TORKOL-4160 file (C-alpha; in steps of 0.2 Angstrom, whole numbers, padded with zeros to 4 digits, m for minus):
265
<pt num="1" X="0580" Y="0547" Z="0452"/>
<pt num="2" X="0564" Y="0537" Z="0460"/>
<pt num="3" X="0547" Y="0549" Z="0453"/>
<pt num="4" X="0537" Y="0536" Z="0462"/>
<pt num="5" X="0540" Y="0539" Z="0479"/>
<pt num="6" X="0547" Y="0523" Z="0481"/>
<pt num="7" X="0528" Y="0514" Z="0478"/>
<pt num="8" X="0535" Y="0502" Z="0465"/>
<pt num="9" X="0554" Y="0499" Z="0472"/>
<pt num="10" X="0543" Y="0494" Z="0490"/>
<pt num="11" X="0527" Y="0486" Z="0484"/>
<pt num="12" X="0521" Y="0483" Z="0500"/>
<pt num="13" X="0520" Y="0500" Z="0501"/>
<pt num="14" X="0502" Y="0502" Z="0489"/>
<pt num="15" X="0497" Y="0486" Z="0499"/>
<pt num="16" X="0497" Y="0494" Z="0514"/>
<pt num="17" X="0492" Y="0511" Z="0510"/>
<pt num="18" X="0473" Y="0513" Z="0513"/>
<pt num="19" X="0477" Y="0503" Z="0529"/>
<pt num="20" X="0486" Y="0515" Z="0537"/>
<pt num="21" X="0475" Y="0527" Z="0551"/>
<pt num="22" X="0481" Y="0544" Z="0548"/>
<pt num="23" X="0478" Y="0543" Z="0528"/>
<pt num="24" X="0459" Y="0536" Z="0532"/>
<pt num="25" X="0455" Y="0551" Z="0543"/>
<pt num="26" X="0465" Y="0564" Z="0535"/>
<pt num="27" X="0454" Y="0581" Z="0533"/>
<pt num="28" X="0456" Y="0584" Z="0514"/>
<pt num="29" X="0443" Y="0571" Z="0508"/>
<pt num="30" X="0427" Y="0585" Z="0509"/>
<pt num="31" X="0437" Y="0600" Z="0504"/>
<pt num="32" X="0442" Y="0593" Z="0487"/>
<pt num="33" X="0428" Y="0586" Z="0485"/>
<pt num="34" X="0420" Y="0601" Z="0489"/>
<pt num="35" X="0430" Y="0611" Z="0476"/>
<pt num="36" X="0428" Y="0598" Z="0464"/>
<pt num="37" X="0408" Y="0601" Z="0463"/>
<pt num="38" X="0410" Y="0621" Z="0463"/>
<pt num="39" X="0422" Y="0621" Z="0448"/>
<pt num="40" X="0413" Y="0608" Z="0440"/>
<pt num="41" X="0419" Y="0591" Z="0425"/>
<pt num="42" X="0432" Y="0589" Z="0424"/>
<pt num="43" X="0447" Y="0585" Z="0436"/>
<pt num="44" X="0462" Y="0578" Z="0435"/>
<pt num="45" X="0472" Y="0573" Z="0449"/>
<pt num="46" X="0489" Y="0572" Z="0451"/>
<pt num="47" X="0497" Y="0557" Z="0460"/>
<pt num="48" X="0480" Y="0551" Z="0462"/>
<pt num="49" X="0488" Y="0533" Z="0472"/>
<pt num="50" X="0474" Y="0521" Z="0478"/>
<pt num="51" X="0460" Y="0533" Z="0472"/>
<pt num="52" X="0459" Y="0542" Z="0492"/>
<pt num="53" X="0453" Y="0555" Z="0481"/>
<pt num="54" X="0447" Y="0550" Z="0469"/>
<pt num="55" X="0434" Y="0541" Z="0469"/>
<pt num="56" X="0425" Y="0552" Z="0483"/>
<pt num="57" X="0424" Y="0565" Z="0470"/>
<pt num="58" X="0417" Y="0553" Z="0454"/>
<pt num="59" X="0405" Y="0547" Z="0468"/>
<pt num="60" X="0401" Y="0565" Z="0471"/>
<pt num="61" X="0396" Y="0565" Z="0454"/>
<pt num="62" X="0413" Y="0573" Z="0447"/>
<pt num="63" X="0421" Y="0566" Z="0431"/>
<pt num="64" X="0439" Y="0562" Z="0437"/>
<pt num="65" X="0455" Y="0560" Z="0427"/>
<pt num="66" X="0469" Y="0551" Z="0438"/>
<pt num="67" X="0486" Y="0552" Z="0434"/>
<pt num="68" X="0499" Y="0542" Z="0445"/>
<pt num="69" X="0517" Y="0536" Z="0441"/>
<pt num="70" X="0517" Y="0518" Z="0452"/>
<pt num="71" X="0508" Y="0505" Z="0445"/>
<pt num="72" X="0506" Y="0496" Z="0460"/>
<pt num="73" X="0498" Y="0510" Z="0466"/>
<pt num="74" X="0488" Y="0514" Z="0449"/>
<pt num="75" X="0481" Y="0494" Z="0452"/>
<pt num="76" X="0476" Y="0495" Z="0470"/>
<pt num="77" X="0467" Y="0510" Z="0460"/>
<pt num="78" X="0457" Y="0502" Z="0450"/>
<pt num="79" X="0452" Y="0485" Z="0462"/>
<pt num="80" X="0446" Y="0497" Z="0473"/>
<pt num="81" X="0435" Y="0507" Z="0456"/>
<pt num="82" X="0429" Y="0487" Z="0452"/>
<pt num="83" X="0418" Y="0490" Z="0469"/>
<pt num="84" X="0410" Y="0506" Z="0466"/>
<pt num="85" X="0394" Y="0508" Z="0456"/>
<pt num="86" X="0395" Y="0509" Z="0436"/>
<pt num="87" X="0389" Y="0526" Z="0436"/>
<pt num="88" X="0404" Y="0529" Z="0446"/>
<pt num="89" X="0414" Y="0520" Z="0436"/>
<pt num="90" X="0410" Y="0529" Z="0422"/>
<pt num="91" X="0416" Y="0545" Z="0430"/>
<pt num="92" X="0436" Y="0540" Z="0430"/>
<pt num="93" X="0447" Y="0536" Z="0419"/>
<pt num="94" X="0467" Y="0533" Z="0423"/>
<pt num="95" X="0482" Y="0537" Z="0418"/>
<pt num="96" X="0502" Y="0531" Z="0421"/>
<pt num="97" X="0512" Y="0547" Z="0415"/>
<pt num="98" X="0523" Y="0558" Z="0424"/>
<pt num="99" X="0515" Y="0573" Z="0430"/>
<pt num="100" X="0531" Y="0582" Z="0425"/>
<pt num="101" X="0527" Y="0580" Z="0407"/>
<pt num="102" X="0515" Y="0573" Z="0402"/>
<pt num="103" X="0497" Y="0574" Z="0387"/>
<pt num="104" X="0482" Y="0568" Z="0389"/>
<pt num="105" X="0472" Y="0578" Z="0374"/>
<pt num="106" X="0459" Y="0588" Z="0387"/>
<pt num="107" X="0458" Y="0602" Z="0397"/>
<pt num="108" X="0451" Y="0606" Z="0414"/>
<pt num="109" X="0444" Y="0616" Z="0424"/>
<pt num="110" X="0452" Y="0608" Z="0441"/>
<pt num="111" X="0469" Y="0601" Z="0443"/>
<pt num="112" X="0474" Y="0595" Z="0462"/>
<pt num="113" X="0490" Y="0589" Z="0468"/>
<pt num="114" X="0483" Y="0581" Z="0486"/>
<pt num="115" X="0493" Y="0573" Z="0500"/>
<pt num="116" X="0512" Y="0582" Z="0495"/>
<pt num="117" X="0511" Y="0574" Z="0478"/>
<pt num="118" X="0524" Y="0590" Z="0472"/>
<pt num="119" X="0534" Y="0588" Z="0486"/>
<pt num="120" X="0540" Y="0571" Z="0476"/>
<pt num="121" X="0549" Y="0582" Z="0464"/>
<pt num="122" X="0567" Y="0584" Z="0468"/>
<pt num="123" X="0572" Y="0599" Z="0459"/>
<pt num="124" X="0567" Y="0615" Z="0456"/>
<pt num="125" X="0566" Y="0612" Z="0436"/>
<pt num="126" X="0554" Y="0596" Z="0441"/>
<pt num="127" X="0543" Y="0607" Z="0449"/>
<pt num="128" X="0541" Y="0621" Z="0433"/>
<pt num="129" X="0541" Y="0607" Z="0423"/>
<pt num="130" X="0527" Y="0599" Z="0432"/>
<pt num="131" X="0518" Y="0616" Z="0432"/>
<pt num="132" X="0520" Y="0621" Z="0417"/>
<pt num="133" X="0511" Y="0603" Z="0410"/>
<pt num="134" X="0496" Y="0608" Z="0422"/>
<pt num="135" X="0496" Y="0623" Z="0414"/>
<pt num="136" X="0495" Y="0616" Z="0398"/>
<pt num="137" X="0480" Y="0608" Z="0402"/>
<pt num="138" X="0470" Y="0618" Z="0414"/>
<pt num="139" X="0458" Y="0628" Z="0405"/>
<pt num="140" X="0459" Y="0647" Z="0407"/>
<pt num="141" X="0452" Y="0651" Z="0424"/>
<pt num="142" X="0453" Y="0637" Z="0431"/>
<pt num="143" X="0462" Y="0630" Z="0449"/>
<pt num="144" X="0476" Y="0622" Z="0452"/>
<pt num="145" X="0478" Y="0615" Z="0471"/>
<pt num="146" X="0495" Y="0611" Z="0478"/>
<pt num="147" X="0495" Y="0603" Z="0495"/>
<pt num="148" X="0514" Y="0604" Z="0505"/>
<pt num="149" X="0517" Y="0605" Z="0520"/>
<pt num="150" X="0523" Y="0618" Z="0530"/>
<pt num="151" X="0543" Y="0618" Z="0535"/>
<pt num="152" X="0542" Y="0616" Z="0555"/>
<pt num="153" X="0559" Y="0625" Z="0556"/>
<pt num="154" X="0561" Y="0618" Z="0575"/>
<pt num="155" X="0560" Y="0601" Z="0565"/>
<pt num="156" X="0570" Y="0603" Z="0551"/>
<pt num="157" X="0586" Y="0608" Z="0565"/>
<pt num="158" X="0581" Y="0593" Z="0576"/>
<pt num="159" X="0594" Y="0581" Z="0575"/>
<pt num="160" X="0585" Y="0566" Z="0583"/>
<pt num="161" X="0574" Y="0563" Z="0570"/>
<pt num="162" X="0588" Y="0554" Z="0564"/>
<pt num="163" X="0581" Y="0540" Z="0576"/>
<pt num="164" X="0564" Y="0531" Z="0575"/>
<pt num="165" X="0550" Y="0539" Z="0581"/>
<pt num="166" X="0530" Y="0536" Z="0579"/>
<pt num="167" X="0515" Y="0534" Z="0589"/>
<pt num="168" X="0504" Y="0528" Z="0577"/>
<pt num="169" X="0490" Y="0517" Z="0580"/>
<pt num="170" X="0495" Y="0499" Z="0574"/>
<pt num="171" X="0482" Y="0491" Z="0559"/>
<pt num="172" X="0477" Y="0475" Z="0554"/>
<pt num="173" X="0480" Y="0467" Z="0538"/>
<pt num="174" X="0463" Y="0457" Z="0533"/>
<pt num="175" X="0475" Y="0442" Z="0533"/>
<pt num="176" X="0478" Y="0444" Z="0551"/>
<pt num="177" X="0496" Y="0453" Z="0547"/>
<pt num="178" X="0498" Y="0467" Z="0561"/>
<pt num="179" X="0509" Y="0482" Z="0556"/>
<pt num="180" X="0516" Y="0496" Z="0568"/>
<pt num="181" X="0523" Y="0509" Z="0556"/>
<pt num="182" X="0538" Y="0521" Z="0563"/>
<pt num="183" X="0546" Y="0537" Z="0555"/>
<pt num="184" X="0565" Y="0542" Z="0553"/>
<pt num="185" X="0574" Y="0557" Z="0543"/>
<pt num="186" X="0589" Y="0545" Z="0536"/>
<pt num="187" X="0598" Y="0562" Z="0528"/>
<pt num="188" X="0594" Y="0580" Z="0526"/>
<pt num="189" X="0601" Y="0590" Z="0511"/>
<pt num="190" X="0599" Y="0609" Z="0519"/>
<pt num="191" X="0607" Y="0616" Z="0504"/>
<pt num="192" X="0595" Y="0606" Z="0491"/>
<pt num="193" X="0579" Y="0606" Z="0505"/>
<pt num="194" X="0578" Y="0588" Z="0504"/>
<pt num="195" X="0577" Y="0576" Z="0516"/>
<pt num="196" X="0578" Y="0557" Z="0512"/>
<pt num="197" X="0561" Y="0547" Z="0522"/>
<pt num="198" X="0562" Y="0534" Z="0531"/>
<pt num="199" X="0544" Y="0523" Z="0536"/>
<pt num="200" X="0547" Y="0507" Z="0545"/>
<pt num="201" X="0533" Y="0494" Z="0544"/>
<pt num="202" X="0535" Y="0482" Z="0556"/>
<pt num="203" X="0526" Y="0467" Z="0556"/>
<pt num="204" X="0521" Y="0455" Z="0563"/>
<pt num="205" X="0512" Y="0436" Z="0553"/>
<pt num="206" X="0497" Y="0426" Z="0562"/>
<pt num="207" X="0508" Y="0410" Z="0563"/>
<pt num="208" X="0521" Y="0425" Z="0574"/>
<pt num="209" X="0534" Y="0428" Z="0560"/>
<pt num="210" X="0541" Y="0446" Z="0560"/>
<pt num="211" X="0548" Y="0456" Z="0544"/>
<pt num="212" X="0556" Y="0474" Z="0545"/>
<pt num="213" X="0551" Y="0482" Z="0530"/>
<pt num="214" X="0559" Y="0499" Z="0524"/>
<pt num="215" X="0553" Y="0513" Z="0513"/>
<pt num="216" X="0564" Y="0525" Z="0508"/>
<pt num="217" X="0560" Y="0540" Z="0497"/>
<pt num="218" X="0563" Y="0559" Z="0493"/>
<pt num="219" X="0555" Y="0574" Z="0499"/>
<pt num="220" X="0559" Y="0590" Z="0494"/>
<pt num="221" X="0553" Y="0603" Z="0507"/>
<pt num="222" X="0547" Y="0621" Z="0497"/>
<pt num="223" X="0545" Y="0637" Z="0509"/>
<pt num="224" X="0526" Y="0651" Z="0507"/>
<pt num="225" X="0537" Y="0663" Z="0500"/>
<pt num="226" X="0545" Y="0649" Z="0489"/>
<pt num="227" X="0530" Y="0641" Z="0480"/>
<pt num="228" X="0523" Y="0659" Z="0476"/>
<pt num="229" X="0536" Y="0662" Z="0464"/>
<pt num="230" X="0535" Y="0645" Z="0457"/>
<pt num="231" X="0516" Y="0648" Z="0454"/>
<pt num="232" X="0520" Y="0666" Z="0449"/>
<pt num="233" X="0533" Y="0663" Z="0436"/>
<pt num="234" X="0522" Y="0647" Z="0430"/>
<pt num="235" X="0506" Y="0659" Z="0423"/>
<pt num="236" X="0496" Y="0657" Z="0443"/>
<pt num="237" X="0488" Y="0667" Z="0451"/>
<pt num="238" X="0488" Y="0662" Z="0472"/>
<pt num="239" X="0469" Y="0668" Z="0475"/>
<pt num="240" X="0468" Y="0657" Z="0495"/>
<pt num="241" X="0481" Y="0651" Z="0506"/>
<pt num="242" X="0477" Y="0642" Z="0520"/>
<pt num="243" X="0484" Y="0632" Z="0535"/>
<pt num="244" X="0471" Y="0620" Z="0537"/>
<pt num="245" X="0459" Y="0609" Z="0527"/>
<pt num="246" X="0442" Y="0619" Z="0538"/>
<pt num="247" X="0448" Y="0634" Z="0529"/>
<pt num="248" X="0459" Y="0643" Z="0542"/>
<pt num="249" X="0469" Y="0657" Z="0533"/>
<pt num="250" X="0491" Y="0656" Z="0534"/>
<pt num="251" X="0498" Y="0661" Z="0549"/>
<pt num="252" X="0482" Y="0655" Z="0560"/>
<pt num="253" X="0493" Y="0638" Z="0568"/>
<pt num="254" X="0510" Y="0635" Z="0568"/>
<pt num="255" X="0518" Y="0624" Z="0558"/>
<pt num="256" X="0503" Y="0621" Z="0547"/>
<pt num="257" X="0496" Y="0616" Z="0528"/>
<pt num="258" X="0504" Y="0626" Z="0514"/>
<pt num="259" X="0487" Y="0624" Z="0502"/>
<pt num="260" X="0487" Y="0635" Z="0490"/>
<pt num="261" X="0473" Y="0635" Z="0479"/>
<pt num="262" X="0478" Y="0647" Z="0462"/>
<pt num="263" X="0470" Y="0653" Z="0446"/>
<pt num="264" X="0478" Y="0650" Z="0431"/>
<pt num="265" X="0480" Y="0665" Z="0420"/>
């Protein structure tokens, strides 16, 4: 079971990640920065990846610890951090570790799991283990943010998603490669609530050579009340549930997001 989301098995993903336009435009960074400022030092980010959220939080003056299971993603994060001023670098600590079971020897005021990181956990046992590990590391009253996608029933039932689709703008790498992504659901386990997702990268090199690179990984989808039960069972109280990072209440848009803000009891 590869809990890195395939970021090491498919090394090209870490290389391309920060150039994907929808990731660069994702409207969640300000949400996390504002919450980090409100909760105060220190913050823990699970699945910190290349630092897309972690570095802006550090820039805002908040100390943050990033945990990730992928050495490839952490390497990119370290490279990005090296471009920051010394004061920003001093606020960051990176750890290679598994979100299901980790020990950092300190507690935090806020823990965040941006951009579906929690959904790489494929079983309920893994989910509960992760929530328990976070609980040990949160101060009493500390907050946890779970960022999940709200499962769309029409999309789950759409068998056409087994074919490639996508309308993203392409991206141009610093070395001149042109990359366009497509998507496919390669396998759907309705009983286990698992999808094997494929992101297909069509790469055209400056010399005209073309490649088709496939990043395949499982994701578990979790419904609203299921997530609430997991949190309650693990010692949290749900304080807020949003449909978007602008604070829209759950139910105001469909499918929207499942953004839980929960307090450690």
